[in-house]
C-alpha positions as CSV (number, residue, x, y, z in Angstrom):
1,M,33.8,-41.2,40.6
2,T,35.6,-38.4,38.8
3,S,39.3,-39.1,38.4
4,A,42.0,-36.4,39.0
5,R,42.7,-36.3,35.2
6,D,39.0,-35.8,34.4
7,E,38.6,-33.1,37.0
8,F,41.6,-31.2,35.7
9,E,40.4,-31.6,32.1
10,Q,37.0,-30.3,33.0
11,W,38.7,-27.2,34.6
12,R,40.9,-26.7,31.5
13,Q,37.9,-26.9,29.1
14,H,36.0,-24.4,31.4
15,K,39.0,-22.1,31.3
16,L,39.2,-22.3,27.5
17,A,35.5,-21.5,27.1
18,E,35.9,-18.6,29.5
19,L,38.8,-17.2,27.6
20,A,37.1,-17.7,24.3
21,R,34.1,-15.7,25.5
22,E,36.4,-12.9,26.7
23,R,38.1,-12.9,23.3
24,D,34.9,-12.7,21.4
25,T,33.8,-9.7,23.5
26,L,37.2,-8.0,23.1
27,S,37.3,-8.7,19.4
28,A,33.8,-7.1,18.9
29,R,35.1,-4.0,20.7
30,C,38.1,-3.9,18.5
31,Q,36.0,-4.2,15.3
32,G,33.6,-1.5,16.6
33,L,36.5,0.9,17.3
34,E,38.2,0.1,14.0
35,A,35.0,0.9,12.2
36,R,34.9,4.3,13.8
37,R,38.6,5.1,13.3
38,P,39.0,8.8,12.4
39,A,40.9,9.5,9.2
40,P,44.3,11.1,9.8
41,R,44.7,14.6,8.5
42,S,47.0,15.7,5.8
43,A,50.3,17.5,6.6
44,G,49.7,19.7,3.6
45,A,52.4,21.6,1.9
46,V,54.8,21.0,4.8
47,G,54.3,17.3,4.3
48,E,55.1,17.5,0.6
49,E,58.3,19.3,1.4
50,I,59.3,16.7,4.0
51,A,58.5,13.9,1.6
52,R,60.6,15.4,-1.1
53,D,63.7,15.8,1.1
54,L,63.1,12.3,2.6
55,K,63.1,10.8,-0.9
56,A,66.4,12.4,-1.7
57,F,67.8,11.1,1.6
58,L,66.7,7.5,0.8
59,Q,68.1,7.7,-2.7
60,R,71.5,8.8,-1.3
61,H,71.5,5.7,1.0
62,Q,70.4,3.3,-1.8
63,C,67.1,2.7,-0.1
64,V,64.0,1.9,-2.1
65,E,61.4,2.6,0.6
66,G,61.2,4.2,4.0
67,T,58.9,5.1,6.8
68,L,59.5,8.1,9.0
69,E,57.8,8.0,12.4
70,M,58.0,11.1,14.7
71,V,56.0,11.4,17.9
72,R,55.6,14.4,20.3
73,R,54.2,13.7,23.7
74,G,53.6,16.1,26.6
75,A,55.5,15.3,29.8
76,P,55.9,17.0,33.2
77,R,59.4,18.1,32.4
78,G,58.6,19.2,28.8
79,P,57.7,17.5,25.5
80,Y,59.0,14.1,24.8
81,Y,60.0,13.1,21.2
82,D,60.4,9.7,19.7
83,E,61.8,9.7,16.2
84,V,62.9,6.8,13.9
85,L,63.3,6.1,10.2
86,Y,62.8,2.5,9.0
87,A,64.1,1.8,5.5
88,R,64.7,-1.1,3.0
89,R,67.8,-1.1,0.8
90,A,67.8,-2.1,-2.9
91,D,69.3,-5.5,-2.0
92,G,66.4,-6.2,0.4
93,R,68.3,-5.6,3.6
94,P,66.4,-3.5,6.3
95,D,68.0,-0.5,7.8
96,T,67.1,1.9,10.6
97,F,68.2,5.5,11.0
98,F,68.0,7.5,14.3
99,N,70.2,10.5,13.9
100,F,68.6,12.4,11.1
101,L,67.5,15.7,12.7
102,Q,70.3,17.5,10.9
103,E,68.7,16.5,7.6
104,P,66.3,19.0,6.0
105,F,63.3,16.5,6.3
106,G,64.2,15.8,10.0
107,S,64.5,19.3,11.2
108,R,61.4,20.4,9.3
109,A,59.4,17.5,10.7
110,R,60.5,18.4,14.2
111,E,59.6,22.0,13.7
112,F,56.1,20.9,12.5
113,L,55.6,18.8,15.6
114,E,56.7,21.7,17.8
115,E,54.0,23.9,16.2
116,Q,51.2,21.5,17.2
117,P,49.2,22.4,20.3
118,G,49.2,18.9,21.9
119,D,50.4,15.3,21.4
120,C,50.9,14.5,17.8
121,E,52.2,11.7,15.6
122,F,53.7,12.5,12.2
123,L,54.1,9.7,9.6
124,A,55.7,9.7,6.2
125,R,55.8,6.6,4.0
126,L,57.6,6.4,0.6
127,D,57.8,3.5,-1.8
128,G,60.2,4.0,-4.7
129,A,58.9,1.0,-6.6
130,T,55.3,2.2,-6.7
131,Q,56.0,5.9,-6.2
132,H,53.5,5.8,-3.4
133,V,53.8,8.7,-1.0
134,E,51.8,9.1,2.2
135,V,52.3,11.9,4.8
136,T,49.7,12.1,7.6
137,V,49.2,13.5,11.0
138,V,47.3,12.0,13.9
139,D,46.4,14.2,16.9
140,G,43.5,15.2,19.1
141,P,40.6,12.8,19.3
142,A,42.1,10.7,16.5
143,L,45.2,10.1,18.5
144,Q,43.2,9.1,21.6
145,H,41.2,6.7,19.4
146,K,44.4,5.2,18.1
147,R,45.8,4.6,21.6
148,E,42.6,2.9,22.7
149,L,42.6,0.7,19.7
150,K,46.3,-0.3,20.3
151,E,45.5,-1.2,23.9
152,L,42.6,-3.4,22.8
153,E,44.8,-5.1,20.1
154,E,47.5,-5.7,22.7
155,A,45.0,-7.2,25.1
156,L,43.6,-9.4,22.3
157,S,47.1,-10.6,21.5
158,R,47.7,-11.5,25.2
159,L,44.4,-13.4,25.2
160,D,45.4,-15.3,22.0
161,G,48.6,-16.3,23.9
162,E,46.6,-17.5,26.9
163,L,44.2,-19.5,24.6
164,K,47.2,-21.2,22.9
165,R,48.7,-22.0,26.3
166,F,45.6,-23.7,27.6
167,R,44.9,-25.5,24.4
168,E,48.4,-27.1,24.5
169,L,48.4,-27.5,28.3
170,A,49.2,-31.1,29.4
171,L,49.9,-31.4,33.1
172,S,50.6,-34.7,34.7
173,T,48.1,-36.0,37.2
174,E,50.2,-38.9,38.3
175,P,50.7,-38.8,42.1
176,F,54.3,-38.2,43.2
177,G,54.2,-41.3,45.4
178,L,55.6,-42.1,48.9
179,E,59.1,-42.8,47.8
180,L,59.7,-39.3,46.4
181,A,57.6,-37.7,49.1
182,W,59.8,-39.2,51.9
183,R,63.0,-38.1,50.1
184,V,61.6,-34.6,49.9
185,V,60.7,-34.6,53.6
186,R,64.2,-35.8,54.6
187,S,65.8,-33.1,52.4
188,L,63.4,-30.5,53.7
189,K,64.5,-31.3,57.3
190,K,68.1,-30.7,56.3
191,A,67.7,-27.7,54.1
192,G,64.8,-26.0,56.0
193,A,62.9,-24.9,52.9
194,L,62.1,-25.5,49.2
195,H,61.2,-22.3,47.4
196,Y,62.5,-19.7,45.0
197,S,63.9,-16.5,46.5
198,H,63.7,-13.2,44.6
199,R,61.7,-10.0,44.7
200,D,57.9,-10.0,44.9
201,Y,56.0,-13.3,44.2
202,C,58.1,-16.4,44.4
203,G,55.5,-19.1,43.8
204,M,54.8,-21.9,46.2
205,G,57.1,-23.5,48.8
206,L,57.6,-25.9,51.6
207,F,59.1,-25.0,54.9
208,A,60.4,-27.0,57.9
209,L,59.8,-25.0,61.1
210,E,61.8,-25.0,64.3
211,D,59.0,-26.8,66.3
212,G,59.1,-29.7,63.9
213,S,56.1,-28.9,61.9
214,F,55.9,-28.0,58.2
215,V,54.0,-25.6,56.0
216,Y,53.0,-25.4,52.4
217,A,52.6,-21.7,51.5
218,S,52.8,-18.9,49.0
219,V,56.2,-17.2,49.0
220,W,56.9,-13.4,48.8
221,D,60.4,-11.9,48.7
222,G,61.8,-15.3,49.7
223,H,59.6,-15.6,52.8
224,F,56.1,-16.7,53.8
225,F,53.7,-14.9,56.2
226,E,51.0,-16.5,58.3
227,Q,48.2,-15.4,55.9
228,D,50.1,-17.2,53.0
229,V,50.0,-20.6,54.6
230,V,47.9,-23.1,52.6
231,R,48.5,-26.2,54.6
232,R,50.2,-26.9,57.9
233,F,51.5,-30.3,58.9
234,E,52.3,-31.1,62.6
235,E,54.2,-34.3,61.8
236,E,56.5,-35.3,58.9
237,E,54.4,-38.4,58.2
238,R,51.3,-36.3,57.5
239,L,53.4,-34.1,55.1
240,A,54.8,-37.2,53.3
241,R,51.3,-38.8,52.9
242,W,49.8,-35.6,51.6
243,L,52.7,-34.9,49.2
244,A,52.6,-38.5,47.9
245,Q,49.0,-37.9,46.7
246,Q,49.8,-34.7,44.9
247,S,50.8,-34.2,41.2
248,D,52.0,-31.5,38.9
249,A,48.4,-30.7,38.1
250,S,47.1,-30.7,41.7
251,L,49.8,-28.3,42.8
252,S,49.5,-26.0,39.8
253,N,46.9,-23.9,41.6
254,Y,44.3,-24.6,39.0
255,G,40.8,-23.5,40.0
256,D,42.3,-21.3,42.7
257,G,41.5,-17.7,41.9
258,G,43.7,-16.5,44.8
259,R,47.0,-17.8,43.6
260,P,48.6,-17.6,40.1
261,F,48.1,-20.8,38.0
262,L,51.3,-22.7,37.2
263,N,53.5,-19.8,38.4
264,Q,56.6,-21.2,40.1
265,T,54.6,-24.1,41.5
266,L,56.0,-27.3,42.9
267,T,56.4,-30.0,40.3
268,R,57.9,-33.5,40.1
269,E,60.9,-32.1,38.4
270,R,61.5,-29.6,41.1
271,L,60.9,-32.1,43.9
272,E,63.3,-34.6,42.3
273,A,66.0,-32.0,41.9
274,F,65.6,-30.9,45.5
275,A,65.5,-34.5,47.0
276,G,68.4,-35.8,44.9
277,S,69.0,-39.6,44.6
């Protein structure tokens, strides 16, 4: 006979394998897109002019390297600009500049962006130690490609986080027991409910109804609706016996595709806090 711990572990391993397959697929897509990444185009003479003025600005501020990022996006109410300059001082301290449009390099870079027909990203990198200068422009299909790659990389990062979470997951399968269950029932009859209350999804909760029955349900905006009821108990003894057999793992919604796993679920810690001594 499969124990509760074995059943949960089987589910966890299945979830890990599922996430690993999804990561492999996503990683392959990222690699394929990276291999087809279009080269950014040069900003030409304008870029050289901007780099020269930017170098002078960095030297005045005792910075040994800097990266200027300027982005122009189309918007319903007119173009949107995002502009920032990251730098590193000679002593190693990082610095960030935002108000630089009055500087020659800033005003010229903004003019350059305004001259472009669509969305555009302008990038200038200067390294005083190596004398490396890079000024590039990304727009058109290359910009769309960059956005798609960034979305895939962010999705891959989220998947890595999920994989780490499930590898380290260790939920207790120890039943809560009758003593705690009855304390929860008594407290529930006094308080009327055990759940979180805020906007949108609030996790799982227990409710004592006016007719003497109880429900275990998903909670939305601090309330439950009939379609959210998972279990209904006509008598307090039935609730106590059911709850006594549950554990952190069994109430985590594992294996239930309809409710979020381990999202504001009922745990021994929450039940103990609710029931008191």
